[in-house]
C-alpha positions as CSV (number, residue, x, y, z in Angstrom):
1,M,125.1,112.0,167.7
2,L,121.9,110.0,168.3
3,S,123.8,107.0,169.5
4,I,125.7,109.1,172.0
5,R,122.4,110.4,173.5
6,N,120.9,106.9,173.7
7,S,124.0,105.6,175.4
8,T,123.8,108.4,177.9
9,H,120.1,107.8,178.6
10,E,120.7,104.1,179.2
11,S,123.6,104.8,181.5
12,T,121.4,107.2,183.5
13,L,118.6,104.6,183.6
14,R,120.9,101.8,184.8
15,G,122.3,104.2,187.4
16,G,118.8,105.0,188.7
17,L,117.8,101.3,188.9
18,L,121.0,100.5,190.7
19,A,120.3,103.3,193.2
20,V,116.8,102.1,193.8
21,F,118.0,98.5,194.3
22,S,120.7,99.6,196.6
23,L,118.3,101.7,198.7
24,A,115.9,98.7,198.9
25,T,118.8,96.5,200.0
26,V,119.7,99.0,202.7
27,L,116.1,99.2,203.9
28,I,115.8,95.4,204.1
29,A,119.1,95.2,206.0
30,L,118.0,97.9,208.4
31,G,114.7,96.1,208.9
32,L,116.5,92.8,209.6
33,A,118.9,94.6,211.9
34,T,116.1,96.1,213.8
35,M,114.4,92.7,214.2
36,V,117.6,91.2,215.4
37,L,118.2,94.1,217.7
38,R,114.7,93.9,219.2
39,T,114.9,90.1,219.6
40,G,118.3,90.4,221.2
41,L,117.2,93.1,223.6
42,A,114.1,91.0,224.5
43,S,116.2,88.0,225.4
44,S,119.3,89.7,226.8
45,F,118.1,91.7,229.8
46,T,118.5,90.0,233.1
47,T,116.5,92.2,235.5
48,A,113.0,93.6,235.5
49,N,114.4,97.2,235.7
50,Q,116.4,96.7,232.5
51,G,113.3,95.3,230.8
52,R,111.1,98.3,231.8
53,Y,113.8,100.7,230.6
54,I,114.0,99.0,227.2
55,L,110.2,98.9,226.9
56,R,110.1,102.7,227.1
57,F,111.5,102.8,223.6
58,D,109.0,100.3,222.1
59,R,105.8,100.0,224.1
60,D,104.2,97.8,221.5
61,D,106.6,94.9,221.5
62,G,104.9,91.7,222.6
63,L,108.2,89.9,222.9
64,L,109.5,92.4,225.4
65,E,106.3,92.2,227.4
66,D,106.4,88.4,227.5
67,R,110.0,88.5,228.6
68,L,109.1,90.9,231.4
69,G,106.3,88.6,232.4
70,Q,108.9,85.8,232.8
71,M,111.1,88.1,234.9
72,Y,108.3,88.8,237.3
73,S,107.1,85.2,237.5
74,D,108.9,84.5,240.8
75,T,109.0,87.9,242.5
76,N,105.7,89.5,241.5
77,P,103.4,87.0,239.8
78,A,100.5,89.4,239.5
79,E,102.7,91.8,237.6
80,G,104.0,88.9,235.5
81,I,100.4,88.0,234.5
82,R,99.8,91.7,233.5
83,H,102.7,91.6,231.2
84,F,101.7,88.2,229.7
85,Q,98.2,89.6,229.1
86,R,99.7,92.7,227.5
87,A,101.9,90.5,225.2
88,I,98.7,88.6,224.1
89,A,96.9,91.8,223.5
90,L,99.7,92.9,221.1
91,S,99.9,89.4,219.4
92,P,96.7,87.5,220.0
93,L,97.7,84.5,218.0
94,N,101.2,84.0,219.5
95,R,100.9,80.5,221.1
96,H,104.0,81.1,223.2
97,Y,102.5,84.0,225.0
98,H,99.3,82.1,225.7
99,A,101.3,79.1,227.0
100,D,103.3,81.4,229.3
101,L,100.2,82.9,230.7
102,A,98.5,79.5,231.2
103,S,101.6,78.1,233.0
104,E,101.8,81.2,235.3
105,C,98.1,80.9,236.1
106,E,98.4,77.2,236.8
107,S,101.4,77.8,239.2
108,L,99.3,80.3,241.1
109,G,96.3,77.9,241.4
110,N,94.2,80.1,239.2
111,T,92.6,77.1,237.3
112,A,89.9,79.3,235.6
113,C,92.6,81.4,233.9
114,A,94.8,78.4,233.1
115,D,92.0,76.2,231.8
116,S,90.7,79.0,229.5
117,E,94.2,79.5,228.0
118,W,94.8,75.7,227.5
119,E,91.5,75.3,225.8
120,L,92.3,78.3,223.5
121,L,95.7,76.8,222.7
122,A,94.1,73.5,221.8
123,R,91.9,75.3,219.3
124,L,94.8,77.4,218.0
125,C,97.2,74.5,217.7
126,P,95.2,71.3,217.2
127,M,98.3,69.2,216.3
128,V,100.4,70.1,219.3
129,P,100.1,67.2,221.8
130,V,101.1,69.1,225.0
131,Y,98.3,71.6,224.5
132,Q,95.7,68.9,223.8
133,S,96.8,67.2,227.0
134,H,96.4,70.3,229.1
135,A,93.1,71.2,227.5
136,A,91.7,67.7,228.1
137,Q,92.7,67.9,231.8
138,A,91.0,71.3,231.9
139,Y,87.7,70.0,230.5
140,L,87.9,67.1,233.1
141,R,88.3,69.6,236.0
142,S,85.3,71.6,234.8
143,S,83.2,68.4,234.5
144,H,82.9,68.5,230.7
145,L,83.5,64.8,230.5
146,D,82.5,64.4,226.8
147,K,84.9,67.1,225.7
148,A,87.7,65.7,228.0
149,V,87.2,62.2,226.5
150,F,87.3,63.6,223.0
151,G,90.4,65.5,223.8
152,F,92.2,62.5,225.2
153,E,91.2,60.4,222.2
154,H,92.6,63.1,219.9
155,L,95.7,63.3,222.0
156,L,96.4,59.6,221.8
157,K,96.1,59.8,218.0
158,L,98.7,62.5,217.9
159,D,101.1,60.8,220.4
160,P,100.3,57.4,222.1
161,A,103.0,58.1,224.6
162,Y,100.5,60.3,226.5
163,G,98.4,57.2,227.1
164,P,99.3,56.5,230.8
165,E,98.7,60.0,232.0
166,S,95.5,60.3,230.1
167,W,94.1,56.9,231.4
168,F,95.2,57.8,235.0
169,A,93.2,61.0,234.8
170,L,90.1,59.2,233.6
171,R,90.2,56.4,236.2
172,A,88.3,58.5,238.7
173,V,85.3,59.0,236.4
174,L,85.2,56.0,234.0
175,D,85.5,52.2,234.4
176,P,88.5,50.5,232.7
177,D,86.5,49.1,229.8
178,A,84.9,52.5,229.1
179,I,88.3,54.2,229.0
180,F,89.5,51.6,226.6
181,T,86.5,52.0,224.3
182,K,86.3,55.7,224.4
183,T,90.0,56.8,224.2
184,I,91.5,54.1,221.9
185,P,90.1,53.9,218.4
186,E,89.0,50.5,217.2
187,N,91.5,50.6,214.4
188,A,94.4,51.7,216.6
189,A,97.6,49.7,216.4
190,P,97.7,46.7,218.8
191,E,100.8,48.2,220.5
192,V,98.6,51.1,221.7
193,K,96.0,48.8,223.0
194,L,98.6,46.6,224.8
195,S,100.1,49.7,226.4
196,Y,96.7,50.1,228.1
197,V,96.9,46.5,229.3
198,V,100.4,47.2,230.8
199,F,99.1,50.4,232.4
200,L,96.2,48.6,234.1
201,S,98.5,45.9,235.4
202,N,100.9,48.5,236.7
203,Q,98.0,50.2,238.5
204,G,97.2,46.9,240.2
205,D,94.0,46.2,238.3
206,N,95.1,42.8,237.0
207,D,91.6,41.4,236.4
208,S,90.8,44.3,234.0
209,A,94.2,44.0,232.4
210,F,93.7,40.3,231.6
211,R,90.1,41.0,230.3
212,I,91.4,43.7,228.0
213,W,94.3,41.5,226.9
214,Q,91.8,38.9,225.8
215,R,89.9,41.5,223.8
216,V,93.0,42.6,222.0
217,V,94.3,39.1,221.1
218,D,90.9,38.0,220.0
219,E,91.3,40.5,217.1
220,N,94.0,38.3,215.8
221,H,96.2,41.2,214.6
222,P,100.0,40.7,214.7
223,F,102.2,42.8,217.0
224,P,105.9,42.6,218.1
225,F,106.8,40.5,221.1
226,S,108.2,43.6,222.8
227,A,104.6,45.0,223.1
228,A,103.5,42.0,225.2
229,K,106.7,41.3,227.1
230,P,106.2,43.9,229.9
231,Y,102.7,42.5,230.7
232,L,103.9,38.9,230.6
233,E,106.9,39.6,232.8
234,R,104.7,41.4,235.3
235,L,102.3,38.5,235.5
236,L,105.3,36.2,236.4
237,D,106.6,38.7,239.0
238,L,103.1,38.7,240.6
239,A,103.0,34.9,240.4
240,R,99.7,35.1,238.4
241,I,100.9,31.9,236.7
242,G,97.6,30.8,235.2
243,E,97.2,34.1,233.4
244,A,100.9,34.2,232.4
245,E,100.5,30.7,230.9
246,S,97.4,31.8,229.0
247,V,99.2,34.9,227.6
248,W,102.1,32.6,226.5
249,H,99.8,30.3,224.7
250,D,98.1,33.3,223.0
251,L,101.5,34.5,221.8
252,Q,102.2,31.1,220.3
253,R,98.8,30.9,218.7
254,L,99.3,34.3,217.0
255,R,102.9,33.1,216.0
256,I,104.4,36.0,217.8
257,V,106.4,33.4,219.7
258,A,107.4,30.5,217.5
259,T,106.5,27.1,218.9
260,P,109.4,24.7,218.7
261,A,108.8,21.2,217.4
262,R,108.7,18.6,220.1
263,A,109.5,14.9,219.8
264,D,107.4,14.2,222.9
265,A,104.2,16.0,223.6
266,A,104.5,15.2,227.3
267,D,107.7,17.3,227.5
268,L,107.2,20.5,229.5
269,I,110.4,22.3,228.5
270,F,110.1,25.0,225.9
271,N,112.9,25.0,223.3
272,G,114.8,22.2,225.0
273,D,116.7,21.4,221.8
274,F,117.8,25.1,221.4
275,E,116.8,25.0,217.7
276,Q,115.5,28.6,217.9
277,L,116.9,31.6,219.7
278,P,115.2,32.3,223.0
279,T,113.1,35.3,223.8
280,N,114.7,35.9,227.2
281,A,111.2,36.2,228.7
282,G,108.1,34.2,229.6
283,F,108.5,30.5,229.7
284,D,111.5,30.5,227.4
285,W,115.2,30.4,228.3
286,R,116.5,33.6,229.8
287,W,119.9,34.9,230.8
288,P,119.2,37.0,233.9
289,D,122.6,38.5,234.7
290,P,125.0,39.1,231.9
291,N,128.5,38.3,233.2
292,A,131.8,39.5,231.8
293,Y,133.4,36.2,232.8
294,L,131.0,34.1,230.7
295,A,130.2,33.7,227.0
296,I,126.8,32.2,226.2
297,D,125.8,30.9,222.8
298,F,122.3,29.5,222.3
299,A,122.9,28.4,218.7
300,A,126.2,26.6,219.0
301,P,126.8,23.9,216.4
302,G,127.2,20.2,217.0
303,G,124.3,19.5,219.3
304,Y,123.5,16.1,220.8
305,H,120.2,16.1,218.9
306,G,119.5,18.4,216.0
307,M,121.7,21.2,214.7
308,H,122.2,23.4,217.7
309,C,122.9,23.3,221.4
310,L,123.7,25.6,224.3
311,R,127.4,26.5,224.9
312,I,128.8,28.2,228.0
313,D,132.4,29.3,228.1
314,F,134.0,30.2,231.4
315,T,136.4,32.7,229.8
316,V,138.2,34.0,232.9
317,S,139.4,31.6,235.6
318,R,137.6,32.7,238.8
319,N,135.9,31.1,241.7
320,E,132.4,32.6,241.3
321,E,128.9,31.3,241.7
322,Y,127.1,31.4,238.3
323,E,123.6,30.9,237.1
324,P,123.9,31.8,233.5
325,V,120.6,30.4,232.0
326,V,117.2,29.9,233.5
327,E,113.8,28.7,232.4
328,F,110.5,29.0,234.3
329,V,108.3,25.9,233.8
330,R,104.7,25.5,234.6
331,V,104.0,22.6,237.0
332,F,101.3,21.5,239.4
333,P,101.1,20.8,243.1
334,N,101.9,17.4,244.6
335,R,103.2,15.9,241.4
336,S,106.5,14.1,240.7
337,Y,108.6,15.2,237.8
338,R,111.8,14.0,236.1
339,V,114.4,16.4,234.4
340,E,116.8,15.1,231.9
341,A,119.5,16.8,229.8
342,Y,122.5,15.8,227.8
343,V,125.7,17.6,228.5
344,R,129.4,17.5,227.6
345,S,132.5,19.5,228.7
346,E,136.0,20.4,227.8
347,D,138.7,21.4,230.2
348,I,136.5,22.3,233.1
349,T,139.2,23.0,235.6
350,S,137.3,23.2,238.9
351,D,136.1,20.4,241.1
352,S,132.8,22.4,241.1
353,G,131.5,22.4,237.6
354,P,128.1,23.2,236.0
355,R,125.1,21.2,237.0
356,L,121.2,21.4,236.8
357,R,119.2,22.9,239.6
358,V,115.4,22.9,240.2
359,S,114.0,25.5,242.7
360,D,110.6,26.6,243.9
361,T,111.5,30.3,244.1
362,Q,107.9,31.3,244.9
363,F,107.0,29.2,247.9
364,G,110.1,27.2,248.7
365,S,107.8,24.2,249.1
366,F,110.6,21.7,248.5
367,P,114.4,22.0,248.9
368,D,116.4,22.8,245.8
369,V,117.2,19.6,243.8
370,V,120.7,19.5,242.2
371,S,122.2,17.1,239.6
372,E,125.7,15.8,239.7
373,T,128.4,18.1,238.4
374,T,130.4,18.0,235.2
375,V,134.1,18.5,235.3
376,G,137.2,17.9,233.1
377,T,136.6,16.8,229.5
378,T,133.6,14.5,228.9
379,T,131.6,13.3,225.9
380,W,127.8,13.7,225.7
381,H,126.1,12.0,228.7
382,P,122.8,12.4,230.5
383,L,122.1,14.3,233.7
384,R,118.9,13.3,235.5
385,L,117.1,14.4,238.6
386,D,113.7,13.7,240.1
387,F,111.7,16.0,242.3
388,S,108.2,16.3,243.8
389,T,106.3,19.6,244.1
390,G,104.7,20.9,247.2
391,S,101.0,21.7,247.9
392,Q,101.3,25.2,246.6
393,T,103.9,24.9,243.8
394,Q,102.8,26.5,240.5
395,F,106.1,26.8,238.6
396,I,109.7,25.8,239.0
397,E,112.9,27.4,238.0
398,L,115.2,25.1,236.1
399,S,118.8,26.5,235.7
400,V,122.4,25.7,234.9
401,W,124.1,26.4,238.2
402,R,127.7,26.5,239.2
403,P,128.4,27.0,243.0
404,R,131.7,28.3,244.3
405,G,134.4,25.6,244.6
406,R,135.6,24.6,248.1
407,L,138.4,22.2,247.2
408,F,141.5,22.9,245.1
409,P,141.3,23.8,242.2
410,T,138.5,26.2,243.1
411,E,138.7,28.5,240.0
412,I,136.7,27.4,237.0
413,S,137.5,27.8,233.3
414,G,136.6,25.7,230.2
415,T,133.5,25.0,228.2
416,F,130.1,23.3,228.9
417,W,127.5,22.2,226.4
418,M,123.9,21.2,227.0
419,D,121.1,19.9,224.7
420,Q,117.9,17.9,224.6
421,V,116.5,19.2,227.9
422,S,113.2,17.7,229.0
423,L,110.9,17.7,232.0
424,K,108.0,15.2,232.3
425,D,105.3,14.5,234.8
426,I,105.8,11.0,236.2
427,G,102.8,10.8,238.5
428,P,101.5,11.8,241.9
429,A,104.0,12.7,244.6
430,A,104.7,9.9,247.0
431,S,104.5,12.3,249.9
432,E,104.1,16.0,250.2
433,N,107.4,18.0,249.8
434,A,109.2,14.8,248.8
435,A,112.3,15.4,246.6
436,E,115.1,13.2,245.3
437,G,118.6,14.3,244.3
438,P,120.8,13.2,241.5
439,Q,120.0,10.0,239.7
């Protein structure tokens, strides 16, 4: 009899617990449903009238107020600001509401309102870069320079990609060296510091850029070549050849660019034996215009001297002008130079095959000098040409060049190899602008 009563009691207890659990589940589900419904309502209405109607049923919903503020943003900005402020009053720590108000104030030219909100957001969310950026700009507008500089420094620690816009903002109030010292920590990665060098060069302040470059490389910290390449290429584009040469030597000193072994110290060609892959930049070999009709291999086996050589395959028979590889070489005015390279060919079909060309692309102070062509199938043999620089020549462009054919067969196919390229100074120019062709 006792066991029957106990069993009945346990069943009743289990039933009560199950009922309580079921009720709790229902209440949670209702709560979640209510949240989903409210969120859905806040994001689903498409007119201000619909939003005001929904707000009648829940006047303390910050999300609805914020959404209404967005609806009024274009048609009635003052009303929009009122709804944003109401949303903030209901949820003072909601960063999205503050950001919406700041953006609206900024669009209306109300800098006092916008700056106040951005500064508040920077304190609420110290790890969000976009808020730090706006706050630093706000401090700068209100002449709080120390706070602005501190903000920009903190911003660059969070995300160095904000560097250019930060430095541009500070250029009106600080000199380039002060910006570098105050916004970039001493222990920052060299890539960040070099991005400032690139920024200064892009702004046309090349003297400051070169000065900062020297400060960075004097620290002797390694960095990838890609961090220096934009600056180096811009110096060449601007024909600041002395500075470009100095940067190139710095990169070799730091072993960021490997220095190839040279059999002759007087040789001015970089990597003329093709024993290392080129950087496609600076004073190294480059391939300016990739072409679907050519295949270029800078590490082809079977070189004339050493393990490797350059190989160019004319893969599709066409009568096109090609300049597949180029190297810029530092030279000096009113000097005579000699270029030599060893080449061979296989089944070059055209009467106009590959040849060497020297050009002064900066000043055109002497006519292009072109070697003899290579056609058919040939063994390794030298190509030579002499030229003299003009009074303003600072660098020359040495290239493999194939002009369009004019006599049958005009279309070119086949393979061309080149190795042991050298360029040497052979003395003062006999006369200004003198140049000799193929030897």
